[in-house]
C-alpha positions as CSV (number, residue, x, y, z in Angstrom):
1,P,12.2,31.2,-19.3
2,L,12.1,31.4,-15.5
3,T,10.0,34.1,-13.9
4,V,11.2,36.2,-11.1
5,E,9.1,34.2,-8.7
6,S,10.5,30.9,-10.0
7,R,14.0,32.2,-9.4
8,R,13.1,33.3,-5.9
9,Q,11.7,29.8,-5.2
10,I,14.9,28.1,-6.5
11,L,17.1,30.4,-4.4
12,R,14.9,29.7,-1.3
13,F,15.3,26.0,-1.9
14,F,19.0,26.1,-2.2
15,A,19.2,28.2,0.9
16,M,18.0,25.2,2.9
17,L,20.8,22.9,1.8
18,P,23.5,22.0,4.3
19,G,26.3,24.5,4.4
20,M,24.0,27.4,3.5
21,A,22.3,27.7,6.9
22,E,23.2,31.4,7.3
23,Y,20.8,32.1,4.4
24,S,18.1,29.6,5.4
25,F,14.7,30.3,6.7
26,P,14.6,28.7,10.3
27,K,13.9,25.0,9.9
28,N,11.3,25.0,12.7
29,K,9.2,27.4,10.6
30,I,9.4,25.3,7.4
31,R,6.0,23.5,7.3
32,I,6.0,20.0,5.9
33,V,2.7,18.3,5.3
34,L,2.7,14.6,4.7
35,F,-0.3,12.6,3.5
36,E,-1.3,9.0,3.8
37,T,0.7,6.3,5.5
38,I,4.2,7.8,5.5
39,H,6.6,5.5,7.4
40,P,7.1,6.7,10.9
41,A,10.9,6.7,10.4
42,S,10.5,9.4,7.7
43,V,8.3,11.5,10.0
44,D,10.8,11.1,12.8
45,A,13.8,12.0,10.6
46,L,12.2,15.2,9.5
47,K,11.1,16.2,13.0
48,S,14.6,15.3,14.4
49,A,16.1,17.6,11.8
50,G,14.0,20.4,13.2
51,Y,11.2,20.8,10.7
52,S,7.6,21.4,11.6
53,V,5.8,18.3,10.3
54,E,2.1,17.6,10.1
55,L,1.0,14.1,9.2
56,I,-2.5,13.6,7.7
57,P,-3.1,9.9,7.7
58,K,-5.4,9.8,4.7
59,A,-5.6,11.1,1.2
60,L,-7.6,14.3,0.8
61,E,-9.3,15.8,-2.2
62,G,-10.7,19.1,-3.4
63,E,-11.1,22.1,-1.0
64,E,-10.1,20.0,2.0
65,L,-6.7,19.2,0.3
66,T,-6.4,22.8,-0.8
67,R,-6.8,24.1,2.8
68,A,-4.3,21.5,4.1
69,V,-1.5,22.6,1.7
70,A,-2.2,26.3,1.7
71,D,0.7,27.2,4.1
72,A,2.9,24.3,3.3
73,H,6.5,24.7,2.2
74,V,6.9,21.0,1.4
75,I,4.2,18.4,0.5
76,G,4.9,14.7,0.8
77,V,2.4,12.3,-0.8
78,R,1.9,8.7,-1.7
79,S,-0.2,7.3,-4.6
80,R,-3.7,8.3,-3.5
81,T,-3.2,12.0,-3.0
82,K,-3.4,13.9,-6.2
83,I,-1.9,17.4,-6.2
84,R,-3.6,19.4,-8.9
85,K,-3.0,22.9,-10.3
86,E,-5.6,24.3,-7.8
87,Q,-3.6,23.1,-4.8
88,I,-0.3,24.3,-6.3
89,A,-1.8,27.7,-7.0
90,A,-3.1,27.9,-3.4
91,A,0.2,26.9,-1.8
92,K,1.9,30.3,-2.0
93,R,4.9,29.1,0.1
94,L,5.4,25.8,-1.7
95,L,9.1,24.9,-2.4
96,C,8.7,21.2,-3.5
97,I,6.5,18.2,-3.7
98,G,7.9,14.7,-2.9
99,C,6.4,11.3,-3.4
100,F,7.0,8.4,-1.0
101,S,6.7,4.9,-2.4
């Protein structure tokens, strides 16, 4: 069963979808952290949409990775960055994790 916090996270995610802007957290305050060599077009598209984007050009591990994702709403990775339960637990604002290929 879904916990109360899980339900809140799902509702926050759907509030960001187009057509639901009146309920959405301001895009410029949604922090997206991207790791490794994400294509510049992806970074530009997110920034152009109004999101706050931080690009970390390499894979991180351990405490360094945990600190980098602590305030992230969205995390984007490639194959070298391994998000583990410690990072998920530390990312209190996390809405989703995406993988770029």
